py3Dmol code that shows the C-alpha trace and the ligand (Angstrom):
import py3Dmol

protein = """\
ATOM      1  CA  MET A   1      -3.021   3.982   2.807  1.00  0.00           C
ATOM      2  CA  SER A   2      -1.178   7.020   1.848  1.00  0.00           C
ATOM      3  CA  ILE A   3      -0.093  10.144   3.798  1.00  0.00           C
ATOM      4  CA  SER A   4      -2.945  12.238   2.525  1.00  0.00           C
ATOM      5  CA  HIS A   5      -5.538   9.618   3.053  1.00  0.00           C
ATOM      6  CA  ILE A   6      -4.859   9.080   6.648  1.00  0.00           C
ATOM      7  CA  LEU A   7      -3.849  12.310   8.327  1.00  0.00           C
ATOM      8  CA  LEU A   8      -7.257  13.742   9.050  1.00  0.00           C
ATOM      9  CA  ARG A   9      -8.525  10.539  10.596  1.00  0.00           C
ATOM     10  CA  VAL A  10      -5.451  10.289  12.709  1.00  0.00           C
ATOM     11  CA  VAL A  11      -5.797  13.710  14.045  1.00  0.00           C
ATOM     12  CA  VAL A  12      -9.582  13.264  14.678  1.00  0.00           C
ATOM     13  CA  LEU A  13      -9.179   9.844  16.351  1.00  0.00           C
ATOM     14  CA  ALA A  14      -6.042  10.896  18.177  1.00  0.00           C
ATOM     15  CA  GLY A  15      -8.059  13.917  19.552  1.00  0.00           C
ATOM     16  CA  VAL A  16     -10.604  11.681  20.763  1.00  0.00           C
ATOM     17  CA  SER A  17      -8.519   9.041  22.757  1.00  0.00           C
ATOM     18  CA  PHE A  18      -4.881   9.987  22.712  1.00  0.00           C
ATOM     19  CA  GLY A  19      -4.552  13.684  23.137  1.00  0.00           C
ATOM     20  CA  LEU A  20      -3.580  16.058  20.415  1.00  0.00           C
ATOM     21  CA  VAL A  21      -1.115  14.885  17.754  1.00  0.00           C
ATOM     22  CA  VAL A  22       0.514  17.634  15.804  1.00  0.00           C
ATOM     23  CA  LEU A  23       0.703  16.667  12.090  1.00  0.00           C
ATOM     24  CA  PRO A  24       2.075  18.878   9.388  1.00  0.00           C
ATOM     25  CA  ARG A  25      -0.704  18.541   6.920  1.00  0.00           C
ATOM     26  CA  VAL A  26      -4.272  17.799   7.323  1.00  0.00           C
ATOM     27  CA  SER A  27      -6.306  16.200   4.351  1.00  0.00           C
ATOM     28  CA  SER A  28      -8.287  13.153   3.595  1.00  0.00           C
ATOM     29  CA  ALA A  29     -10.071  11.419   0.783  1.00  0.00           C
ATOM     30  CA  GLN A  30     -13.178  13.201   1.927  1.00  0.00           C
ATOM     31  CA  ASN A  31     -11.923  16.707   1.826  1.00  0.00           C
ATOM     32  CA  GLN A  32      -9.062  16.561  -0.614  1.00  0.00           C
ATOM     33  CA  ASP A  33      -9.632  18.806  -3.725  1.00  0.00           C
ATOM     34  CA  PHE A  34      -9.125  16.198  -6.464  1.00  0.00           C
ATOM     35  CA  SER A  35      -9.709  18.731  -9.175  1.00  0.00           C
ATOM     36  CA  LYS A  36      -6.160  19.955  -8.599  1.00  0.00           C
ATOM     37  CA  VAL A  37      -4.558  16.509  -9.024  1.00  0.00           C
ATOM     38  CA  GLU A  38      -2.773  15.874 -12.269  1.00  0.00           C
ATOM     39  CA  ILE A  39      -2.021  12.326 -13.290  1.00  0.00           C
ATOM     40  CA  LYS A  40       1.676  12.073 -14.317  1.00  0.00           C
ATOM     41  CA  VAL A  41       2.528   9.196 -16.678  1.00  0.00           C
ATOM     42  CA  SER A  42       6.013   7.785 -16.791  1.00  0.00           C
ATOM     43  CA  LYS A  43       7.256   5.055 -19.077  1.00  0.00           C
ATOM     44  CA  VAL A  44       8.897   2.272 -16.948  1.00  0.00           C
ATOM     45  CA  SER A  45       9.891  -0.332 -19.543  1.00  0.00           C
ATOM     46  CA  GLY A  46       8.541  -1.679 -22.794  1.00  0.00           C
ATOM     47  CA  ASN A  47       4.703  -1.268 -22.549  1.00  0.00           C
ATOM     48  CA  ILE A  48       4.537  -0.842 -18.821  1.00  0.00           C
ATOM     49  CA  TYR A  49       3.758   2.733 -17.498  1.00  0.00           C
ATOM     50  CA  MET A  50       3.555   4.254 -13.964  1.00  0.00           C
ATOM     51  CA  LEU A  51       0.852   6.703 -13.201  1.00  0.00           C
ATOM     52  CA  GLN A  52       1.073   9.110 -10.192  1.00  0.00           C
ATOM     53  CA  GLY A  53      -1.790  11.380  -9.000  1.00  0.00           C
ATOM     54  CA  ALA A  54      -2.947  11.038  -5.444  1.00  0.00           C
ATOM     55  CA  GLY A  55      -2.956   7.747  -3.552  1.00  0.00           C
ATOM     56  CA  GLY A  56      -0.879   4.613  -4.519  1.00  0.00           C
ATOM     57  CA  ASN A  57       1.180   4.373  -7.703  1.00  0.00           C
ATOM     58  CA  ILE A  58      -0.650   2.828 -10.637  1.00  0.00           C
ATOM     59  CA  ALA A  59       1.176   0.307 -13.001  1.00  0.00           C
ATOM     60  CA  ALA A  60      -0.350  -0.051 -16.506  1.00  0.00           C
ATOM     61  CA  SER A  61       0.282  -2.629 -19.145  1.00  0.00           C
ATOM     62  CA  VAL A  62      -0.817  -0.921 -22.283  1.00  0.00           C
ATOM     63  CA  GLY A  63      -0.870  -2.834 -25.547  1.00  0.00           C
ATOM     64  CA  GLU A  64      -2.713  -4.453 -28.360  1.00  0.00           C
ATOM     65  CA  ASP A  65      -5.002  -6.429 -26.213  1.00  0.00           C
ATOM     66  CA  GLY A  66      -6.047  -3.410 -24.039  1.00  0.00           C
ATOM     67  CA  ILE A  67      -5.042  -2.217 -20.643  1.00  0.00           C
ATOM     68  CA  VAL A  68      -4.455  -3.794 -17.329  1.00  0.00           C
ATOM     69  CA  ILE A  69      -3.843  -1.520 -14.337  1.00  0.00           C
ATOM     70  CA  VAL A  70      -2.556  -2.311 -10.828  1.00  0.00           C
ATOM     71  CA  ASP A  71      -4.481  -0.033  -8.288  1.00  0.00           C
ATOM     72  CA  ASP A  72      -6.797   2.711  -9.081  1.00  0.00           C
ATOM     73  CA  GLN A  73      -6.268   5.566  -6.552  1.00  0.00           C
ATOM     74  CA  PHE A  74      -9.556   7.478  -5.728  1.00  0.00           C
ATOM     75  CA  ALA A  75     -12.788   7.468  -7.395  1.00  0.00           C
ATOM     76  CA  PRO A  76     -12.810  11.246  -8.295  1.00  0.00           C
ATOM     77  CA  LEU A  77      -9.751  10.617 -10.250  1.00  0.00           C
ATOM     78  CA  ALA A  78     -11.032   7.736 -12.459  1.00  0.00           C
ATOM     79  CA  ASP A  79     -11.792   9.925 -15.448  1.00  0.00           C
ATOM     80  CA  LYS A  80      -8.385  11.588 -15.359  1.00  0.00           C
ATOM     81  CA  ILE A  81      -6.825   8.159 -15.142  1.00  0.00           C
ATOM     82  CA  GLN A  82      -8.745   6.983 -18.097  1.00  0.00           C
ATOM     83  CA  SER A  83      -7.686  10.019 -20.169  1.00  0.00           C
ATOM     84  CA  ALA A  84      -4.074   9.710 -19.070  1.00  0.00           C
ATOM     85  CA  LEU A  85      -4.112   6.067 -20.330  1.00  0.00           C
ATOM     86  CA  LYS A  86      -5.611   7.142 -23.660  1.00  0.00           C
ATOM     87  CA  GLY A  87      -2.976   9.943 -23.848  1.00  0.00           C
ATOM     88  CA  ILE A  88      -0.198   7.284 -24.019  1.00  0.00           C
ATOM     89  CA  GLY A  89      -1.507   6.813 -27.532  1.00  0.00           C
ATOM     90  CA  VAL A  90      -0.848   2.976 -27.915  1.00  0.00           C
ATOM     91  CA  THR A  91      -4.484   1.747 -27.802  1.00  0.00           C
ATOM     92  CA  ASP A  92      -8.181   2.867 -27.840  1.00  0.00           C
ATOM     93  CA  LYS A  93      -9.140  -0.444 -26.088  1.00  0.00           C
ATOM     94  CA  PRO A  94     -10.480  -0.230 -22.478  1.00  0.00           C
ATOM     95  CA  VAL A  95      -9.048  -1.095 -19.070  1.00  0.00           C
ATOM     96  CA  ARG A  96     -10.047  -4.705 -19.067  1.00  0.00           C
ATOM     97  CA  PHE A  97      -8.647  -5.581 -15.610  1.00  0.00           C
ATOM     98  CA  VAL A  98      -7.765  -3.787 -12.445  1.00  0.00           C
ATOM     99  CA  ILE A  99      -5.661  -5.645  -9.983  1.00  0.00           C
ATOM    100  CA  ASN A 100      -5.755  -4.319  -6.357  1.00  0.00           C
ATOM    101  CA  THR A 101      -2.489  -4.742  -4.379  1.00  0.00           C
ATOM    102  CA  HIS A 102      -4.524  -4.551  -1.112  1.00  0.00           C
ATOM    103  CA  TYR A 103      -7.846  -3.090   0.262  1.00  0.00           C
ATOM    104  CA  HIS A 104      -6.913   0.425   1.401  1.00  0.00           C
ATOM    105  CA  GLY A 105      -8.875   3.171  -0.074  1.00  0.00           C
ATOM    106  CA  ASP A 106      -5.946   5.058  -1.693  1.00  0.00           C
ATOM    107  CA  HIS A 107      -5.440   1.836  -3.865  1.00  0.00           C
ATOM    108  CA  THR A 108      -8.965   0.736  -4.429  1.00  0.00           C
ATOM    109  CA  GLY A 109     -11.107   3.968  -4.362  1.00  0.00           C
ATOM    110  CA  GLY A 110     -11.513   3.915  -8.256  1.00  0.00           C
ATOM    111  CA  ASN A 111     -12.878   0.312  -8.227  1.00  0.00           C
ATOM    112  CA  VAL A 112     -16.478   1.500  -8.590  1.00  0.00           C
ATOM    113  CA  PRO A 113     -15.895   3.893 -11.560  1.00  0.00           C
ATOM    114  CA  PHE A 114     -13.741   1.427 -13.309  1.00  0.00           C
ATOM    115  CA  ALA A 115     -16.108  -1.595 -12.662  1.00  0.00           C
ATOM    116  CA  ASN A 116     -19.008   0.644 -13.928  1.00  0.00           C
ATOM    117  CA  SER A 117     -17.017   1.323 -17.093  1.00  0.00           C
ATOM    118  CA  GLY A 118     -16.498  -2.460 -17.749  1.00  0.00           C
ATOM    119  CA  SER A 119     -13.345  -3.352 -16.057  1.00  0.00           C
ATOM    120  CA  THR A 120     -13.113  -6.577 -13.983  1.00  0.00           C
ATOM    121  CA  VAL A 121     -11.486  -6.137 -10.719  1.00  0.00           C
ATOM    122  CA  ILE A 122      -9.186  -8.886  -9.360  1.00  0.00           C
ATOM    123  CA  ALA A 123      -7.665  -9.137  -5.809  1.00  0.00           C
ATOM    124  CA  GLN A 124      -6.572 -11.583  -3.047  1.00  0.00           C
ATOM    125  CA  ASP A 125      -9.568 -13.101  -1.123  1.00  0.00           C
ATOM    126  CA  ASN A 126      -8.807 -10.977   1.999  1.00  0.00           C
ATOM    127  CA  VAL A 127      -9.090  -7.783  -0.030  1.00  0.00           C
ATOM    128  CA  ARG A 128     -12.707  -8.605  -1.044  1.00  0.00           C
ATOM    129  CA  LYS A 129     -13.462  -9.640   2.642  1.00  0.00           C
ATOM    130  CA  ARG A 130     -12.133  -6.459   4.094  1.00  0.00           C
ATOM    131  CA  LEU A 131     -13.683  -4.198   1.448  1.00  0.00           C
ATOM    132  CA  ALA A 132     -16.964  -5.865   2.123  1.00  0.00           C
ATOM    133  CA  SER A 133     -16.931  -5.818   5.822  1.00  0.00           C
ATOM    134  CA  GLY A 134     -15.234  -2.460   6.519  1.00  0.00           C
ATOM    135  CA  GLY A 135     -13.472  -2.197   9.887  1.00  0.00           C
ATOM    136  CA  THR A 136     -10.530  -0.667  11.498  1.00  0.00           C
ATOM    137  CA  ALA A 137      -7.086  -0.143  10.207  1.00  0.00           C
ATOM    138  CA  GLY A 138      -4.050   0.858  12.206  1.00  0.00           C
ATOM    139  CA  ASN A 139      -0.750   0.159  13.792  1.00  0.00           C
ATOM    140  CA  GLY A 140      -2.189  -1.310  16.914  1.00  0.00           C
ATOM    141  CA  GLY A 141      -1.354   1.826  18.713  1.00  0.00           C
ATOM    142  CA  SER A 142      -1.869   5.505  18.016  1.00  0.00           C
ATOM    143  CA  ILE A 143      -2.860   5.151  14.359  1.00  0.00           C
ATOM    144  CA  LYS A 144      -6.422   4.066  13.757  1.00  0.00           C
ATOM    145  CA  MET A 145      -8.879   4.507  11.103  1.00  0.00           C
ATOM    146  CA  GLU A 146     -12.412   3.372  10.464  1.00  0.00           C
ATOM    147  CA  ALA A 147     -13.453   2.204   7.019  1.00  0.00           C
ATOM    148  CA  LYS A 148     -17.075   1.829   6.069  1.00  0.00           C
ATOM    149  CA  PRO A 149     -18.126  -1.275   4.072  1.00  0.00           C
ATOM    150  CA  ALA A 150     -17.464  -0.660   0.359  1.00  0.00           C
ATOM    151  CA  ASP A 151     -20.179  -0.454  -2.281  1.00  0.00           C
ATOM    152  CA  LYS A 152     -20.899  -3.781  -3.926  1.00  0.00           C
ATOM    153  CA  ALA A 153     -19.508  -2.440  -7.207  1.00  0.00           C
ATOM    154  CA  ALA A 154     -16.229  -1.895  -5.446  1.00  0.00           C
ATOM    155  CA  LEU A 155     -15.708  -5.572  -4.650  1.00  0.00           C
ATOM    156  CA  PRO A 156     -13.402  -7.610  -6.716  1.00  0.00           C
ATOM    157  CA  ILE A 157     -15.268 -10.057  -9.038  1.00  0.00           C
ATOM    158  CA  ILE A 158     -12.335 -12.450  -9.283  1.00  0.00           C
ATOM    159  CA  THR A 159     -10.341 -13.264  -6.168  1.00  0.00           C
ATOM    160  CA  PHE A 160      -7.443 -15.821  -5.558  1.00  0.00           C
ATOM    161  CA  GLU A 161      -5.905 -17.306  -2.502  1.00  0.00           C
ATOM    162  CA  HIS A 162      -2.277 -17.621  -3.620  1.00  0.00           C
ATOM    163  CA  ASP A 163      -1.750 -16.271  -7.162  1.00  0.00           C
ATOM    164  CA  VAL A 164      -3.415 -15.502 -10.407  1.00  0.00           C
ATOM    165  CA  THR A 165      -1.997 -14.800 -13.865  1.00  0.00           C
ATOM    166  CA  VAL A 166      -3.526 -12.428 -16.511  1.00  0.00           C
ATOM    167  CA  HIS A 167      -2.271 -13.310 -19.928  1.00  0.00           C
ATOM    168  CA  LEU A 168      -2.476 -10.112 -22.100  1.00  0.00           C
ATOM    169  CA  ASN A 169      -0.344  -7.979 -24.192  1.00  0.00           C
ATOM    170  CA  GLY A 170       2.019 -10.789 -24.674  1.00  0.00           C
ATOM    171  CA  GLU A 171       2.922 -11.018 -20.980  1.00  0.00           C
ATOM    172  CA  ASP A 172       2.031 -13.267 -18.144  1.00  0.00           C
ATOM    173  CA  ILE A 173       1.133 -10.731 -15.509  1.00  0.00           C
ATOM    174  CA  ARG A 174       1.335 -12.555 -12.233  1.00  0.00           C
ATOM    175  CA  ALA A 175      -0.234 -11.451  -8.940  1.00  0.00           C
ATOM    176  CA  LEU A 176       1.247 -13.311  -5.921  1.00  0.00           C
ATOM    177  CA  HIS A 177      -0.041 -13.237  -2.351  1.00  0.00           C
ATOM    178  CA  PHE A 178       2.295 -12.351   0.370  1.00  0.00           C
ATOM    179  CA  PRO A 179       0.641 -12.956   3.705  1.00  0.00           C
ATOM    180  CA  ALA A 180       0.839 -10.686   6.703  1.00  0.00           C
ATOM    181  CA  GLY A 181       2.925  -7.857   5.356  1.00  0.00           C
ATOM    182  CA  HIS A 182       1.412  -4.452   4.905  1.00  0.00           C
ATOM    183  CA  THR A 183      -1.960  -6.116   5.484  1.00  0.00           C
ATOM    184  CA  ASP A 184      -3.168  -9.784   5.205  1.00  0.00           C
ATOM    185  CA  GLY A 185      -4.234  -9.493   1.694  1.00  0.00           C
ATOM    186  CA  ASP A 186      -1.204  -8.125  -0.107  1.00  0.00           C
ATOM    187  CA  ALA A 187      -0.368  -8.932  -3.710  1.00  0.00           C
ATOM    188  CA  ILE A 188       2.883  -8.135  -5.495  1.00  0.00           C
ATOM    189  CA  ILE A 189       2.495  -7.939  -9.278  1.00  0.00           C
ATOM    190  CA  PHE A 190       5.167  -9.211 -11.632  1.00  0.00           C
ATOM    191  CA  PHE A 191       5.601  -8.175 -15.197  1.00  0.00           C
ATOM    192  CA  PRO A 192       8.266 -10.713 -16.228  1.00  0.00           C
ATOM    193  CA  LYS A 193       8.667  -9.838 -19.949  1.00  0.00           C
ATOM    194  CA  ASN A 194       9.181  -6.210 -19.145  1.00  0.00           C
ATOM    195  CA  ASN A 195      11.245  -6.845 -16.008  1.00  0.00           C
ATOM    196  CA  VAL A 196       9.009  -4.694 -13.743  1.00  0.00           C
ATOM    197  CA  VAL A 197       7.390  -5.446 -10.322  1.00  0.00           C
ATOM    198  CA  HIS A 198       4.691  -3.472  -8.467  1.00  0.00           C
ATOM    199  CA  MET A 199       5.296  -3.894  -4.689  1.00  0.00           C
ATOM    200  CA  GLY A 200       1.997  -2.410  -3.474  1.00  0.00           C
ATOM    201  CA  ASP A 201       2.577  -1.037   0.141  1.00  0.00           C
ATOM    202  CA  ASP A 202       4.995  -3.697   1.125  1.00  0.00           C
ATOM    203  CA  PHE A 203       7.595  -1.314  -0.165  1.00  0.00           C
ATOM    204  CA  VAL A 204       7.098   2.493  -0.002  1.00  0.00           C
ATOM    205  CA  ARG A 205       9.270   5.562  -0.225  1.00  0.00           C
ATOM    206  CA  TYR A 206       7.849   7.847   2.361  1.00  0.00           C
ATOM    207  CA  GLY A 207      10.150   6.743   5.151  1.00  0.00           C
ATOM    208  CA  PHE A 208       9.009   4.231   7.872  1.00  0.00           C
ATOM    209  CA  PRO A 209       6.222   2.244   6.370  1.00  0.00           C
ATOM    210  CA  PHE A 210       2.608   2.224   7.711  1.00  0.00           C
ATOM    211  CA  ILE A 211       2.007  -1.574   8.599  1.00  0.00           C
ATOM    212  CA  ASP A 212      -1.676  -2.219   9.066  1.00  0.00           C
ATOM    213  CA  VAL A 213      -1.354  -4.451  12.088  1.00  0.00           C
ATOM    214  CA  ALA A 214      -5.032  -4.230  12.725  1.00  0.00           C
ATOM    215  CA  SER A 215      -5.693  -5.745   9.257  1.00  0.00           C
ATOM    216  CA  GLY A 216      -3.262  -8.707   9.804  1.00  0.00           C
ATOM    217  CA  GLY A 217       0.012  -6.891   8.684  1.00  0.00           C
ATOM    218  CA  THR A 218       3.385  -7.483  10.442  1.00  0.00           C
ATOM    219  CA  VAL A 219       6.882  -6.193  10.094  1.00  0.00           C
ATOM    220  CA  GLN A 220       8.141  -9.882  10.042  1.00  0.00           C
ATOM    221  CA  GLY A 221       5.844 -10.638   6.991  1.00  0.00           C
ATOM    222  CA  MET A 222       6.911  -7.409   5.273  1.00  0.00           C
ATOM    223  CA  ILE A 223      10.523  -8.335   5.502  1.00  0.00           C
ATOM    224  CA  ALA A 224       9.793 -11.915   4.372  1.00  0.00           C
ATOM    225  CA  ALA A 225       7.938 -10.694   1.398  1.00  0.00           C
ATOM    226  CA  MET A 226      10.757  -8.219   0.347  1.00  0.00           C
ATOM    227  CA  GLU A 227      13.332 -10.866   0.842  1.00  0.00           C
ATOM    228  CA  LYS A 228      11.414 -13.501  -1.250  1.00  0.00           C
ATOM    229  CA  VAL A 229      10.767 -11.039  -4.040  1.00  0.00           C
ATOM    230  CA  GLN A 230      14.461 -10.363  -4.212  1.00  0.00           C
ATOM    231  CA  THR A 231      15.073 -14.120  -5.064  1.00  0.00           C
ATOM    232  CA  GLN A 232      12.407 -14.087  -7.752  1.00  0.00           C
ATOM    233  CA  VAL A 233      13.407 -11.068  -9.941  1.00  0.00           C
ATOM    234  CA  PRO A 234      16.379 -10.187 -11.941  1.00  0.00           C
ATOM    235  CA  ALA A 235      19.003  -7.815 -10.347  1.00  0.00           C
ATOM    236  CA  ASP A 236      18.081  -5.017 -12.753  1.00  0.00           C
ATOM    237  CA  VAL A 237      14.250  -5.185 -12.228  1.00  0.00           C
ATOM    238  CA  LYS A 238      12.481  -1.903 -12.109  1.00  0.00           C
ATOM    239  CA  VAL A 239      10.469  -1.622  -8.889  1.00  0.00           C
ATOM    240  CA  ILE A 240       7.334   0.425  -8.573  1.00  0.00           C
ATOM    241  CA  PRO A 241       6.784   1.185  -4.900  1.00  0.00           C
ATOM    242  CA  GLY A 242       3.237   1.627  -3.376  1.00  0.00           C
ATOM    243  CA  HIS A 243       4.042   5.200  -2.926  1.00  0.00           C
ATOM    244  CA  GLY A 244       7.006   7.396  -4.061  1.00  0.00           C
ATOM    245  CA  ALA A 245       9.429   7.384  -7.017  1.00  0.00           C
ATOM    246  CA  LEU A 246      10.369   4.374  -9.274  1.00  0.00           C
ATOM    247  CA  SER A 247      13.180   2.363  -7.552  1.00  0.00           C
ATOM    248  CA  ASN A 248      15.645  -0.510  -7.946  1.00  0.00           C
ATOM    249  CA  LEU A 249      16.652  -3.374  -5.776  1.00  0.00           C
ATOM    250  CA  ASP A 250      19.253  -1.248  -3.982  1.00  0.00           C
ATOM    251  CA  ASP A 251      16.448   0.931  -2.635  1.00  0.00           C
ATOM    252  CA  VAL A 252      14.674  -2.308  -1.603  1.00  0.00           C
ATOM    253  CA  ARG A 253      17.750  -3.614   0.088  1.00  0.00           C
ATOM    254  CA  SER A 254      18.367  -0.434   2.210  1.00  0.00           C
ATOM    255  CA  TYR A 255      14.698  -0.512   3.224  1.00  0.00           C
ATOM    256  CA  VAL A 256      14.845  -4.159   4.251  1.00  0.00           C
ATOM    257  CA  LYS A 257      17.986  -3.531   6.113  1.00  0.00           C
ATOM    258  CA  MET A 258      16.265  -0.763   8.178  1.00  0.00           C
ATOM    259  CA  LEU A 259      13.311  -2.980   8.800  1.00  0.00           C
ATOM    260  CA  LYS A 260      15.505  -5.829  10.110  1.00  0.00           C
ATOM    261  CA  GLU A 261      17.789  -3.659  12.285  1.00  0.00           C
ATOM    262  CA  THR A 262      14.909  -1.785  13.856  1.00  0.00           C
ATOM    263  CA  MET A 263      12.968  -5.065  14.448  1.00  0.00           C
ATOM    264  CA  ALA A 264      16.114  -6.582  16.048  1.00  0.00           C
ATOM    265  CA  VAL A 265      16.479  -3.788  18.635  1.00  0.00           C
ATOM    266  CA  VAL A 266      12.885  -3.927  19.527  1.00  0.00           C
ATOM    267  CA  GLN A 267      13.085  -7.756  19.907  1.00  0.00           C
ATOM    268  CA  LYS A 268      16.236  -7.312  22.153  1.00  0.00           C
ATOM    269  CA  ALA A 269      14.353  -4.762  24.348  1.00  0.00           C
ATOM    270  CA  LEU A 270      11.332  -7.239  24.480  1.00  0.00           C
ATOM    271  CA  ASP A 271      13.716  -9.977  25.507  1.00  0.00           C
ATOM    272  CA  GLU A 272      14.905  -7.674  28.276  1.00  0.00           C
ATOM    273  CA  HIS A 273      11.277  -7.252  29.450  1.00  0.00           C
ATOM    274  CA  LYS A 274      11.201  -3.682  28.590  1.00  0.00           C
ATOM    275  CA  THR A 275       7.852  -1.900  28.088  1.00  0.00           C
ATOM    276  CA  LEU A 276       6.838   0.158  25.065  1.00  0.00           C
ATOM    277  CA  GLU A 277       7.009   3.375  27.094  1.00  0.00           C
ATOM    278  CA  GLN A 278      10.506   2.448  28.237  1.00  0.00           C
ATOM    279  CA  MET A 279      11.531   1.862  24.683  1.00  0.00           C
ATOM    280  CA  LYS A 280      10.048   5.253  23.575  1.00  0.00           C
ATOM    281  CA  GLN A 281      11.863   6.971  26.553  1.00  0.00           C
ATOM    282  CA  GLU A 282      15.180   5.420  25.537  1.00  0.00           C
ATOM    283  CA  LYS A 283      14.531   6.505  21.932  1.00  0.00           C
ATOM    284  CA  LEU A 284      15.420   3.071  20.728  1.00  0.00           C
ATOM    285  CA  LEU A 285      14.959   3.902  17.070  1.00  0.00           C
ATOM    286  CA  ASP A 286      16.925   7.160  17.128  1.00  0.00           C
ATOM    287  CA  PRO A 287      19.798   5.718  14.867  1.00  0.00           C
ATOM    288  CA  TRP A 288      17.147   5.334  12.221  1.00  0.00           C
ATOM    289  CA  LYS A 289      15.390   8.684  12.638  1.00  0.00           C
ATOM    290  CA  LYS A 290      16.174   9.761   9.107  1.00  0.00           C
ATOM    291  CA  TRP A 291      13.349   7.457   8.168  1.00  0.00           C
ATOM    292  CA  SER A 292      10.926   9.261  10.255  1.00  0.00           C
ATOM    293  CA  GLY A 293       8.339  10.944   8.009  1.00  0.00           C
ATOM    294  CA  ASP A 294       5.230  13.078   8.017  1.00  0.00           C
ATOM    295  CA  PHE A 295       3.088  10.002   8.028  1.00  0.00           C
ATOM    296  CA  ILE A 296       4.922   7.457  10.334  1.00  0.00           C
ATOM    297  CA  ASN A 297       7.275   8.906  12.861  1.00  0.00           C
ATOM    298  CA  THR A 298       9.762   7.131  15.008  1.00  0.00           C
ATOM    299  CA  ASP A 299       7.442   6.558  17.995  1.00  0.00           C
ATOM    300  CA  GLN A 300       4.606   5.277  15.602  1.00  0.00           C
ATOM    301  CA  PHE A 301       7.045   2.805  13.985  1.00  0.00           C
ATOM    302  CA  LEU A 302       8.302   1.741  17.377  1.00  0.00           C
ATOM    303  CA  GLU A 303       4.651   0.949  18.238  1.00  0.00           C
ATOM    304  CA  THR A 304       4.170  -0.842  14.911  1.00  0.00           C
ATOM    305  CA  ILE A 305       7.222  -3.146  15.497  1.00  0.00           C
ATOM    306  CA  TYR A 306       6.206  -3.773  19.133  1.00  0.00           C
ATOM    307  CA  ASN A 307       2.637  -4.664  18.263  1.00  0.00           C
ATOM    308  CA  SER A 308       3.888  -6.888  15.372  1.00  0.00           C
ATOM    309  CA  LEU A 309       6.272  -8.767  17.611  1.00  0.00           C
ATOM    310  CA  THR A 310       3.763  -9.222  20.401  1.00  0.00           C
ATOM    311  CA  GLY A 311       0.674  -9.774  18.503  1.00  0.00           C
ATOM    312  CA  ASN A 312      -1.244  -6.842  19.770  1.00  0.00           C
ATOM    313  CA  LYS A 313      -3.559  -5.608  17.191  1.00  0.00           C
ATOM    314  CA  GLY A 314      -4.782  -2.771  19.493  1.00  0.00           C
ATOM    315  CA  ALA A 315      -7.708  -2.433  21.826  1.00  0.00           C
ATOM    316  CA  PHE A 316      -9.994  -0.569  19.575  1.00  0.00           C
ATOM    317  CA  VAL A 317     -12.386   1.981  20.710  1.00  0.00           C
ATOM    318  CA  LYS A 318     -15.481   2.134  18.667  1.00  0.00           C
ATOM    319  CA  HIS A 319     -16.028   5.717  17.381  1.00  0.00           C
ATOM    320  CA  ASN A 320     -19.325   7.351  16.420  1.00  0.00           C
TER     321      ASN A 320
END
"""
ligand_1 = """\
1
ZN
Zn -1.917 0.796 2.119
"""
view = py3Dmol.view(width=600, height=400)
view.addModel(protein, "pdb")
view.setStyle({"model": 0}, {"cartoon": {"style": "trace"}})
view.addModel(ligand_1, "xyz")
view.setStyle({"model": 1}, {"stick": {}})
view.zoomTo()
view.show()
């Protein structure tokens, strides 16, 4: 989920059950004016490109065999994404495969138009399950969003439990499942020939990350994923985050350091039998407040860690 995708729903749901939450910007997939969105293409390395518009970053392998993309933002942007890919000028061949990093709508919203134009969508088993069922996303606390069951055409045709490899454009593009990080269905995508990795939302640049505890995410799993990836890639790998600017392993390391330090102070407070309210009153995460963002603020990240460590996925109220 991205900032823009989530804010309206947070406001609406918070207004229902948690009192008014003041947020700086209100927009959502439903009311966002996608006509204003431009797709920016950056060359990452070799034949790998990054596309940014609205929603999650897209990685694209563009070459003689055609195109493979990782994530597809929102449905209304599909035509613009297609023409941006053509504009690279390397191939007229189609997008043959779309790999989803996870089920959230700002990464899978384009599945229907891409599938309708002939692409095959690939994702981890849990992505298909969660798209098919719909349900609640959230941090187990003040952030909650309802997702409707997706159209059949949005469902990945090929799913995998642990990993899958797409052999195209002279590269073994590998999607590997990392359980219980941002969600329970996260895949991180490796482009080994070009020395690029797409992290999905296990690594983001908007500050404290959103961890979808309600969909099986945990801060512990996110840390484990990021630490494991660091052992599997060269030191100079180019890192495409789920959201934000192209990054490197130093950026990943400072992010993981923050995750580990904040988790440790919450664990210590839990060991001292403090309640979530006490932790909030003591401003436990104040030393890391530079990570507080428009999307996930310090209190919301404290809730996220608390709920990750205690296994509380939230007592969900059914809305409408
Ligand atoms: Zn997400």
